[in-house]
C-alpha positions as CSV (number, residue, x, y, z in Angstrom):
1,M,83.9,78.8,4.4
2,I,80.5,80.4,3.7
3,S,78.0,78.2,2.0
4,K,75.9,79.8,-0.8
5,T,72.8,77.6,-0.2
6,K,69.5,79.2,-0.9
7,I,66.6,77.9,1.1
8,E,63.1,78.5,-0.3
9,F,59.7,77.8,1.2
10,F,56.4,77.7,-0.5
11,I,52.8,76.5,-0.1
12,G,51.4,73.7,-2.3
13,E,48.4,71.4,-2.7
14,V,48.6,67.6,-2.1
15,V,47.9,65.8,-5.3
16,E,48.7,62.2,-4.3
17,V,49.7,60.4,-1.2
18,A,52.0,57.3,-1.2
19,T,49.8,54.6,0.4
20,E,51.8,51.5,-0.7
21,A,52.7,49.0,2.0
22,F,56.2,49.5,3.4
23,Q,58.9,47.5,1.5
24,D,62.6,47.6,1.8
25,S,63.0,48.7,-1.8
26,E,60.6,51.6,-1.3
27,S,61.8,52.8,2.1
28,N,62.7,56.3,0.7
29,N,59.1,56.8,-0.4
30,L,57.5,56.1,2.9
31,Y,55.0,58.9,3.8
32,S,55.9,60.8,0.6
33,I,53.4,63.1,-1.1
34,L,53.1,64.6,-4.5
35,V,52.6,68.4,-4.2
36,K,51.5,70.9,-6.8
37,P,53.3,74.1,-5.8
38,Y,51.6,77.5,-5.7
39,N,54.3,79.7,-7.3
40,D,55.0,81.2,-10.6
41,Y,58.5,79.8,-11.3
42,N,57.9,76.1,-10.7
43,S,54.8,74.5,-12.3
44,Q,55.9,70.9,-12.0
45,N,54.6,68.6,-9.3
46,I,57.2,67.5,-6.9
47,Y,57.6,64.6,-4.4
48,C,58.1,65.6,-0.8
49,S,58.9,63.7,2.3
50,P,58.4,64.8,5.9
51,A,61.3,66.2,7.9
52,N,60.2,64.1,10.8
53,I,59.0,60.5,10.1
54,N,57.3,60.3,13.5
55,I,54.3,62.1,12.1
56,K,50.9,61.0,13.3
57,Q,48.8,62.0,10.4
58,L,49.4,62.1,6.6
59,P,48.0,65.0,4.7
60,I,45.0,64.2,2.5
61,I,44.5,65.0,-1.2
62,G,43.5,68.7,-1.6
63,E,45.1,69.8,1.7
64,H,47.6,72.6,1.7
65,V,51.2,71.9,2.9
66,F,54.2,74.1,3.7
67,V,57.2,72.9,1.7
């Protein structure tokens, strides 16, 4: 069976970084960032999490990220 999944990539600017202490209830938000996308069809900020949680550095506010 062929899947009709469409994968899209874009560049965005980091607006906010989740810096709360790790808690069991917020384990899904660990290392998450709020990103303002640089594209025409999506003007809403979105929360993003890293593909690999073994990251050594978190992006800072104002930095560009590949989503």
